[in-house]
N, CA, C and O of each residue as an XYZ file, in Angstrom:
504
protein
N     -53.423   -227.300    -79.056
C     -53.516   -227.200    -80.492
C     -54.863   -226.623    -80.881
O     -55.885   -226.939    -80.272
N     -54.857   -225.777    -81.896
C     -56.102   -225.226    -82.392
C     -56.735   -226.205    -83.365
O     -56.038   -226.956    -84.047
N     -58.054   -226.192    -83.425
C     -58.747   -227.109    -84.316
C     -59.936   -226.427    -84.961
O     -60.215   -225.256    -84.704
N     -60.637   -227.181    -85.806
C     -61.803   -226.668    -86.511
C     -62.954   -226.345    -85.565
O     -63.902   -225.669    -85.964
N     -62.892   -226.810    -84.333
C     -63.982   -226.582    -83.405
C     -63.826   -225.297    -82.606
O     -64.691   -224.978    -81.790
N     -62.740   -224.547    -82.820
C     -62.543   -223.298    -82.105
C     -63.684   -222.340    -82.425
O     -64.211   -222.342    -83.538
N     -64.059   -221.530    -81.455
C     -65.100   -220.539    -81.703
C     -64.533   -219.405    -82.536
O     -63.318   -219.271    -82.682
N     -65.425   -218.593    -83.079
C     -64.994   -217.474    -83.899
C     -64.712   -217.865    -85.330
O     -63.849   -217.269    -85.975
N     -65.425   -218.858    -85.840
C     -65.211   -219.334    -87.215
C     -65.479   -218.213    -88.203
O     -66.451   -217.470    -88.066
N     -64.619   -218.096    -89.192
C     -64.740   -217.102    -90.245
C     -65.789   -217.578    -91.240
O     -65.648   -218.652    -91.824
N     -66.820   -216.803    -91.433
C     -67.907   -217.174    -92.340
C     -67.458   -217.223    -93.799
O     -68.154   -217.807    -94.630
N     -66.319   -216.626    -94.128
C     -65.831   -216.626    -95.512
C     -65.097   -217.905    -95.880
O     -64.869   -218.172    -97.060
N     -64.728   -218.689    -94.891
C     -64.005   -219.932    -95.152
C     -65.010   -220.986    -95.607
O     -65.977   -221.267    -94.899
N     -64.785   -221.575    -96.798
C     -65.733   -222.563    -97.310
C     -65.864   -223.766    -96.386
O     -64.881   -224.270    -95.843
N     -67.095   -224.206    -96.228
C     -67.346   -225.422    -95.471
C     -68.670   -226.007    -95.945
O     -69.579   -225.273    -96.334
N     -68.771   -227.328    -95.911
C     -70.012   -227.982    -96.348
C     -71.222   -227.454    -95.577
O     -71.145   -227.137    -94.389
N     -72.337   -227.372    -96.296
C     -73.568   -226.932    -95.660
C     -73.831   -225.445    -95.761
O     -74.895   -224.974    -95.360
N     -72.870   -224.696    -96.294
C     -73.038   -223.251    -96.472
C     -72.813   -222.912    -97.936
O     -72.007   -223.565    -98.599
N     -73.511   -221.903    -98.459
C     -73.222   -221.485    -99.833
C     -71.747   -221.106    -99.962
O     -71.156   -220.515    -99.059
N     -71.174   -221.461   -101.106
C     -69.766   -221.166   -101.366
C     -69.646   -220.523   -102.740
O     -70.620   -220.462   -103.491
N     -68.470   -220.053   -103.059
C     -68.221   -219.437   -104.354
C     -68.601   -220.419   -105.459
O     -68.078   -221.532   -105.521
N     -69.503   -220.002   -106.316
C     -69.901   -220.833   -107.438
C     -71.024   -221.805   -107.155
O     -71.422   -222.550   -108.050
N     -71.556   -221.826   -105.931
C     -72.631   -222.762   -105.598
C     -73.411   -222.269   -104.382
O     -72.833   -221.904   -103.358
N     -74.717   -222.269   -104.517
C     -75.577   -221.897   -103.395
C     -75.997   -223.096   -102.560
O     -76.652   -222.938   -101.530
N     -75.621   -224.300   -103.000
C     -76.129   -225.517   -102.358
C     -75.403   -225.897   -101.086
O     -76.007   -226.480   -100.185
N     -74.123   -225.580   -100.989
C     -73.349   -226.009    -99.829
C     -72.974   -227.475    -99.872
O     -72.591   -228.051    -98.854
N     -73.085   -228.093   -101.063
C     -72.689   -229.496   -101.177
C     -71.216   -229.637   -100.815
O     -70.418   -228.753   -101.125
N     -70.847   -230.736   -100.162
C     -69.461   -230.921    -99.733
C     -68.441   -230.768   -100.865
O     -67.394   -230.154   -100.654
N     -68.712   -231.303   -102.053
C     -67.753   -231.196   -103.150
C     -67.559   -229.744   -103.573
O     -66.438   -229.342   -103.886
N     -68.618   -228.959   -103.588
C     -68.505   -227.556   -103.973
C     -67.685   -226.781   -102.938
O     -66.877   -225.923   -103.291
N     -67.902   -227.092   -101.666
C     -67.114   -226.442   -100.610
C     -65.650   -226.836   -100.717
O     -64.764   -225.999   -100.543
N     -65.390   -228.128   -101.008
C     -63.998   -228.585   -101.164
C     -63.332   -227.908   -102.350
O     -62.180   -227.486   -102.252
N     -64.041   -227.797   -103.473
C     -63.463   -227.135   -104.646
C     -63.174   -225.666   -104.365
O     -62.148   -225.138   -104.796
N     -64.070   -225.009   -103.648
C     -63.841   -223.610   -103.303
C     -62.616   -223.477   -102.403
O     -61.748   -222.641   -102.651
N     -62.547   -224.296   -101.365
C     -61.410   -224.227   -100.443
C     -60.098   -224.561   -101.141
O     -59.141   -223.792   -101.067
N     -60.051   -225.697   -101.812
C     -58.802   -226.147   -102.432
C     -58.418   -225.326   -103.648
O     -57.257   -225.329   -104.059
N     -59.383   -224.619   -104.230
C     -59.095   -223.768   -105.380
C     -58.568   -222.396   -105.008
O     -58.223   -221.610   -105.890
N     -58.502   -222.099   -103.754
C     -57.965   -220.797   -103.336
C     -56.459   -220.741   -103.584
O     -55.737   -221.728   -103.447
N     -56.031   -219.557   -103.949
C     -54.618   -219.335   -104.278
C     -53.710   -219.891   -103.187
O     -53.849   -219.535   -102.017
N     -52.791   -220.754   -103.567
C     -51.749   -221.351   -102.739
C     -52.213   -222.446   -101.787
O     -51.377   -223.050   -101.116
N     -53.514   -222.727   -101.701
C     -53.992   -223.713   -100.728
C     -53.399   -225.092   -100.978
O     -52.875   -225.715   -100.054
N     -53.476   -225.576   -102.208
C     -52.921   -226.894   -102.499
C     -51.417   -226.927   -102.283
O     -50.871   -227.952   -101.875
N     -50.745   -225.822   -102.550
C     -49.300   -225.780   -102.330
C     -48.974   -225.946   -100.854
O     -48.032   -226.658   -100.507
N     -49.733   -225.306    -99.988
C     -49.512   -225.447    -98.546
C     -49.692   -226.903    -98.136
O     -48.857   -227.455    -97.419
N     -50.768   -227.522    -98.584
C     -51.015   -228.923    -98.256
C     -49.895   -229.795    -98.808
O     -49.415   -230.699    -98.123
N     -49.478   -229.529   -100.043
C     -48.408   -230.298   -100.680
C     -47.115   -230.203    -99.878
O     -46.437   -231.211    -99.676
N     -46.771   -229.019    -99.426
C     -45.526   -228.831    -98.674
C     -45.587   -229.456    -97.285
O     -44.553   -229.820    -96.725
N     -46.779   -229.584    -96.730
C     -46.907   -230.204    -95.406
C     -46.961   -231.724    -95.471
O     -46.984   -232.383    -94.431
N     -46.980   -232.285    -96.659
C     -47.095   -233.742    -96.800
C     -45.887   -234.476    -96.228
O     -45.995   -235.652    -95.879
N     -44.742   -233.807    -96.126
C     -43.533   -234.447    -95.607
C     -43.438   -234.410    -94.094
O     -42.542   -235.019    -93.510
N     -44.361   -233.696    -93.453
C     -44.346   -233.655    -92.002
C     -44.387   -232.247    -91.449
O     -44.461   -231.279    -92.207
N     -44.338   -232.126    -90.130
C     -44.473   -230.834    -89.451
C     -43.381   -229.847    -89.856
O     -42.236   -230.225    -90.103
N     -43.762   -228.588    -89.917
C     -42.820   -227.541    -90.293
C     -43.299   -226.199    -89.729
O     -44.499   -225.968    -89.583
N     -42.358   -225.336    -89.421
C     -42.694   -224.009    -88.929
C     -43.053   -223.054    -90.054
O     -42.843   -223.359    -91.228
N     -43.587   -221.912    -89.697
C     -44.055   -220.920    -90.667
C     -42.935   -220.481    -91.602
O     -43.113   -220.473    -92.820
N     -41.798   -220.121    -91.053
C     -40.695   -219.606    -91.872
C     -40.225   -220.648    -92.897
O     -40.024   -220.323    -94.068
N     -40.053   -221.879    -92.459
C     -39.622   -222.933    -93.378
C     -40.685   -223.204    -94.434
O     -40.364   -223.428    -95.601
N     -41.928   -223.185    -94.033
C     -43.008   -223.400    -94.988
C     -43.026   -222.298    -96.041
O     -43.241   -222.566    -97.224
N     -42.806   -221.087    -95.620
C     -42.757   -219.966    -96.572
C     -41.581   -220.133    -97.533
O     -41.727   -219.853    -98.723
N     -40.438   -220.576    -97.059
C     -39.287   -220.809    -97.931
C     -39.590   -221.887    -98.963
O     -39.193   -221.769   -100.123
N     -40.283   -222.928    -98.550
C     -40.628   -224.018    -99.466
C     -41.617   -223.571   -100.531
O     -41.661   -224.138   -101.622
N     -42.400   -222.568   -100.219
C     -43.473   -222.134   -101.116
C     -43.060   -220.972   -102.009
O     -43.910   -220.210   -102.469
N     -41.790   -220.836   -102.253
C     -41.262   -219.845   -103.194
C     -41.759   -218.428   -102.939
O     -41.385   -217.804   -101.945
N     -42.590   -217.926   -103.823
C     -42.948   -216.502   -103.807
C     -44.205   -216.176   -103.001
O     -44.721   -215.063   -103.112
N     -44.697   -217.079   -102.219
C     -45.907   -216.807   -101.453
C     -45.621   -215.741   -100.398
O     -44.634   -215.825    -99.667
N     -46.486   -214.750   -100.329
C     -46.301   -213.714    -99.312
C     -46.659   -214.275    -97.939
O     -47.442   -215.217    -97.821
N     -46.077   -213.686    -96.916
C     -46.354   -214.170    -95.564
C     -47.813   -213.953    -95.191
O     -48.378   -214.753    -94.446
N     -48.436   -212.890    -95.693
C     -49.845   -212.655    -95.359
C     -50.754   -213.702    -96.005
O     -51.707   -214.160    -95.376
N     -50.472   -214.082    -97.243
C     -51.272   -215.115    -97.900
C     -51.052   -216.457    -97.202
O     -52.011   -217.196    -96.977
N     -49.811   -216.780    -96.859
C     -49.538   -218.027    -96.154
C     -50.292   -218.056    -94.826
O     -50.895   -219.070    -94.475
N     -50.261   -216.964    -94.099
C     -50.978   -216.903    -92.821
C     -52.480   -217.102    -93.038
O     -53.126   -217.813    -92.268
N     -53.035   -216.484    -94.073
C     -54.456   -216.655    -94.381
C     -54.779   -218.108    -94.700
O     -55.744   -218.660    -94.173
N     -53.977   -218.730    -95.560
C     -54.245   -220.121    -95.935
C     -54.119   -221.047    -94.730
O     -54.948   -221.938    -94.544
N     -53.102   -220.847    -93.919
C     -52.935   -221.682    -92.727
C     -54.106   -221.500    -91.766
O     -54.580   -222.471    -91.175
N     -54.571   -220.275    -91.608
C     -55.715   -220.006    -90.740
C     -56.955   -220.728    -91.271
O     -57.677   -221.371    -90.509
N     -57.199   -220.622    -92.573
C     -58.360   -221.275    -93.169
C     -58.279   -222.798    -93.042
O     -59.248   -223.453    -92.660
N     -57.120   -223.340    -93.367
C     -56.952   -224.796    -93.303
C     -57.034   -225.311    -91.867
O     -57.498   -226.427    -91.629
N     -56.586   -224.504    -90.920
C     -56.714   -224.865    -89.507
C     -58.174   -224.819    -89.089
O     -58.655   -225.705    -88.381
N     -58.873   -223.784    -89.529
C     -60.274   -223.619    -89.156
C     -61.149   -224.774    -89.636
O     -62.106   -225.151    -88.959
N     -60.828   -225.336    -90.799
C     -61.658   -226.423    -91.338
C     -61.108   -227.808    -91.007
O     -61.628   -228.811    -91.493
N     -60.062   -227.871    -90.184
C     -59.588   -229.147    -89.673
C     -58.621   -229.912    -90.556
O     -58.436   -231.114    -90.365
N     -58.001   -229.242    -91.518
C     -57.040   -229.903    -92.406
C     -55.615   -229.758    -91.883
O     -54.773   -230.629    -92.101
N     -55.355   -228.665    -91.200
C     -54.034   -228.370    -90.628
C     -54.219   -228.059    -89.157
O     -55.263   -227.553    -88.746
N     -53.219   -228.356    -88.379
C     -53.211   -227.970    -86.973
C     -51.845   -227.351    -86.671
O     -50.871   -227.576    -87.389
N     -51.798   -226.578    -85.606
C     -50.537   -225.980    -85.174
C     -50.414   -226.131    -83.671
O     -51.408   -226.124    -82.946
N     -49.183   -226.266    -83.218
C     -48.976   -226.394    -81.777
C     -48.515   -225.058    -81.200
O     -48.416   -224.063    -81.917
N     -48.239   -225.047    -79.925
C     -47.854   -223.812    -79.230
C     -46.539   -223.234    -79.760
O     -46.284   -222.040    -79.608
N     -45.707   -224.069    -80.377
C     -44.440   -223.611    -80.929
C     -44.570   -223.094    -82.351
O     -43.572   -222.708    -82.960
N     -45.796   -223.079    -82.896
C     -46.015   -222.586    -84.252
C     -45.611   -223.576    -85.328
O     -45.307   -223.183    -86.454
N     -45.607   -224.847    -84.992
C     -45.282   -225.891    -85.967
C     -46.598   -226.394    -86.560
O     -47.519   -226.783    -85.841
N     -46.657   -226.373    -87.890
C     -47.856   -226.783    -88.607
C     -47.711   -228.210    -89.099
O     -46.621   -228.657    -89.455
N     -48.840   -228.920    -89.111
C     -48.860   -230.293    -89.624
C     -50.255   -230.576    -90.152
O     -51.229   -229.925    -89.773
N     -50.329   -231.555    -91.030
C     -51.624   -232.008    -91.509
C     -52.307   -232.808    -90.411
O     -51.661   -233.573    -89.695
N     -53.595   -232.630    -90.286
C     -54.381   -233.453    -89.369
C     -54.658   -234.791    -90.053
O     -54.232   -235.016    -91.186
N     -55.360   -235.663    -89.368
C     -55.759   -236.930    -89.981
C     -56.588   -236.661    -91.240
O     -56.425   -237.337    -92.256
N     -57.469   -235.676    -91.162
C     -58.271   -235.294    -92.324
C     -57.384   -234.752    -93.445
O     -57.601   -235.059    -94.617
N     -56.391   -233.950    -93.086
C     -55.446   -233.429    -94.076
C     -54.616   -234.530    -94.704
O     -54.377   -234.524    -95.911
N     -54.181   -235.468    -93.893
C     -53.418   -236.614    -94.413
C     -54.261   -237.424    -95.401
O     -53.732   -238.004    -96.349
N     -55.573   -237.457    -95.171
C     -56.460   -238.199    -96.066
C     -56.518   -237.585    -97.461
O     -56.940   -238.245    -98.410
N     -56.100   -236.333    -97.593
C     -56.036   -235.686    -98.912
C     -54.835   -236.151    -99.736
O     -54.871   -236.098   -100.965
N     -53.791   -236.599    -99.081
C     -52.547   -236.951    -99.775
C     -52.744   -237.947   -100.909
O     -52.220   -237.722   -102.000
N     -53.476   -239.039   -100.701
C     -53.658   -239.977   -101.816
C     -54.375   -239.353   -103.017
O     -54.204   -239.806   -104.149
N     -55.171   -238.321   -102.771
C     -55.853   -237.639   -103.871
C     -54.897   -236.765   -104.667
O     -55.128   -236.515   -105.850
N     -53.838   -236.303   -104.044
C     -52.884   -235.426   -104.726
C     -51.836   -236.196   -105.515
O     -51.269   -235.660   -106.467
N     -51.568   -237.433   -105.142
C     -50.542   -238.213   -105.839
C     -50.846   -238.392   -107.328
O     -49.939   -238.228   -108.144
N     -52.095   -238.726   -107.722
C     -52.373   -238.816   -109.160
C     -52.174   -237.481   -109.893
O     -51.753   -237.463   -111.050
N     -52.473   -236.388   -109.229
C     -52.245   -235.079   -109.847
C     -50.756   -234.843   -110.055
O     -50.350   -234.293   -111.079
N     -49.948   -235.252   -109.096
C     -48.499   -235.127   -109.228
C     -47.991   -235.976   -110.392
O     -47.158   -235.527   -111.178
N     -48.498   -237.203   -110.497
C     -48.088   -238.079   -111.604
C     -48.515   -237.493   -112.940
O     -47.751   -237.529   -113.905
N     -49.724   -236.955   -113.005
C     -50.187   -236.322   -114.236
C     -49.317   -235.128   -114.595
O     -48.982   -234.933   -115.763
N     -48.948   -234.328   -113.605
C     -48.118   -233.147   -113.852
C     -46.766   -233.543   -114.447
O     -46.253   -232.869   -115.341
N     -46.192   -234.642   -113.944
C     -44.923   -235.133   -114.496
C     -45.102   -235.572   -115.949
O     -44.265   -235.280   -116.803
N     -46.192   -236.271   -116.216
C     -46.474   -236.704   -117.590
C     -46.679   -235.502   -118.504
O     -46.163   -235.473   -119.621
N     -47.413   -234.533   -118.040
C     -47.680   -233.309   -118.802
C     -46.378   -232.594   -119.139
O     -46.165   -232.195   -120.283
N     -45.508   -232.433   -118.145
C     -44.220   -231.775   -118.367
C     -43.392   -232.529   -119.400
O     -42.782   -231.921   -120.279
N     -43.373   -233.850   -119.291
C     -42.605   -234.655   -120.244
C     -43.171   -234.517   -121.651
O     -42.420   -234.401   -122.619
N     -44.484   -234.530   -121.762
C     -45.106   -234.402   -123.088
C     -44.826   -233.032   -123.699
O     -44.521   -232.936   -124.888
N     -44.923   -232.000   -122.918
C     -44.631   -230.664   -123.445
C     -43.176   -230.550   -123.860
O     -42.856   -229.926   -124.871
N     -42.295   -231.156   -123.075
C     -40.873   -231.147   -123.416
C     -40.635   -231.873   -124.735
O     -39.873   -231.399   -125.578
N     -41.278   -233.009   -124.915
C     -41.146   -233.779   -126.152
C     -41.676   -232.980   -127.332
O     -41.053   -232.963   -128.393
N     -42.788   -232.334   -127.170
C     -43.356   -231.500   -128.247
C     -42.387   -230.386   -128.625
O     -42.189   -230.091   -129.803
N     -41.790   -229.776   -127.612
C     -40.840   -228.677   -127.875
C     -39.637   -229.193   -128.630
O     -39.177   -228.556   -129.578
N     -39.114   -230.355   -128.218
C     -37.966   -230.950   -128.904
C     -38.304   -231.281   -130.346
O     -37.482   -231.072   -131.238
N     -39.515   -231.800   -130.590
C     -39.942   -232.134   -131.949
C     -40.083   -230.886   -132.811
O     -39.843   -230.940   -134.017
N     -40.466   -229.769   -132.214
C     -40.629   -228.516   -132.938
C     -39.286   -227.897   -133.305
O     -39.192   -227.144   -134.275
N     -38.250   -228.211   -132.536
C     -36.922   -227.616   -132.781
C     -36.223   -228.330   -133.873
O     -35.097   -227.975   -134.221
């Protein structure tokens, strides 16, 4: 399995201790915001929350994501230790990636509340 300790790390992938988009400090929170704020990154993590899955199935779950963007996100998430892949090309969250799941649940609950509120507003307007 590949991990964050593999050589050949991409300097463009956000990581604590290095300047990142929007911050020269390299503070861990700024690196996390840069990484997780990248297009489709949270979606990849969200789709892997149910367990291991191959590239093709993951792409199907992620609707309109291009295969090149999915490959980029998986490479980045693998490089920083959030995702791992085995020799069969099956992706899964690492222990560190699994630790993100409880942080995403409140966002999911908020999104449901937001959708319901917007729906109610629309109904009231009609």
